Residue, then its C-alpha position, 0 to 999 in steps of 0.5 A: x139295213x134291208x137286203x135286196x134280192x135280184x135275179x140276173x136281169x136285174x144286176x146290170x141295172x143295179x151296177x148302173x144305177x149305183x155308179x150313177x149315184x157315186x158319179x153324181x155324188x162325186x161331182x156334187x162335192x167336187x162343185x163343193x171344194x170348188x166354190x168353198x176354194x173360191x171363197x177362200x181366194x176372196x178372203x185370202x187375197x191381199x195387196x201384199x203378200x207374205x210368203x207363207x200367205x202366198x204359199x196357201x193361196x197358190x195351194x188353194x188355187x191348185x185345189x180350185x184347179x183340181x176340183x174344176x178338172x173333177x167337176x167337168x170330168x164327172x159332169x161330163x161322164x154323167x151327161x155322156x153315160x149316165x144321166x139323161x143322155x148327151x142329145x137332151x142336155x146339148x139341145x137344152x139351151x140353159x144347159x149349154x149357157x151352163x156349161x159356157x159360164x163354167x168354162x168362162x169361169x175358169x179362163x178368168x181364173x187363169x190370170x189370177x193362176x198365173x200371177x200367184x205362181x210368177x209372184x211366188x217364183x219371184x219371191x224364191x229368186x228375190x229371197x223377199x218375205x212379201x210382194x205387192x201383187x202385179x195388177x192386184x185389181x184385176x185379180x181381186x175383180x176377177x175372183x169376184x166375177x168367178x164367185x157371183x157366175x159360180x153362183x148363178x149355174x146352180x140357178x140355171x141346173x134348178x131351172x133345166x131339172x124343172x123343164x125350163x128351156x129358152 
């Protein structure tokens, strides 16, 4: 491994560079976890859920929620403190579209989350071993739409990185 020799003027730059790299890496990892959680939700959700399957689905949904919080947090930290700066990003229509799609995905995820939690509560209260999810078709299509929108966001990021704006 090569040791980098620095003078005091370079220390601040190296410190900023290391934090920028770690933040970007964390942002990407959180995105991967988020998409994996939505894929898992897509495969776990069934019209009739056993107690065990519903508990797993609630855990997956929780991971999805936490990873989305981390994606937004790391992304905004990058926008405001490390990458090209807030002026660059908020003047780019592709970025606004990308951020708007992410917000829409978050809003779409509220319905399934509420239904999962209500169903689990009902199962515990009534001592049920399985339950039919109410509004199953809405959940089914919400999760599918979330996944489709999430898969469009990296395309927008690539367009943005290549200087495309609307």
